[in-house]
C-alpha positions, 0 to 999 in steps of 0.5 A: 279895595271896595267891591259893589253889587246892585240888585232889585231892578225889574219891569214895572208900570207907571206909578209903581215902586221898586227898592234897589239894594247895593251890598259892599265888600270893604269899608264904605261906612265913612264914604260918600255913596251914590246912585247913578243911572244911564240910558243908551245914547245918553250921558250918565246922571247922578240920582242920589247921594248920602254921606253916612247913616249917622249924619244922613246928609243927602242930595237928590236930582231935581227930577227924583226929589220927593219920589226917591229916598236914599239910605245906608245900613251900616250893620249890613254894609248896604245902600238902598234906593227907594223909588216911588211913583215911577215914570217912564223917564226913570227907565235906565241902568242904575249903578251904585258907586262909592267915593274914596276917603271920608265924605265931607259932602254928598256928591252927584258928580260921577267923576268923584267916584272910584268904585262902581257896581255892574248895574241893575236895569229898571224899566217903567212902562206906560 
């Protein structure tokens, strides 16, 4: 059984940075993990995904490529998302997610994931 909890969200101005954290209870070291975001009235979208700390294969949405970085820390059983040069369009509720089994490719498809956190809010003001 896997439990996930996000933290690090907040309110910032355009161009500023935030670092989101996700701590996991249960073994997720070999699992695909990802960050997703959702705005009220809109569909949930994949932001970033990673397979493992050792291999480090990643996948990013075009809208965040070059600005966001995803990383795993196996020693702390944690997942991170570094967000730089934030834009108003990045405003959303951000979720951490884990996919069952051993990861063969990072995935931005939300239906691939079974375990989800409660979300942390990010608000970017212009």
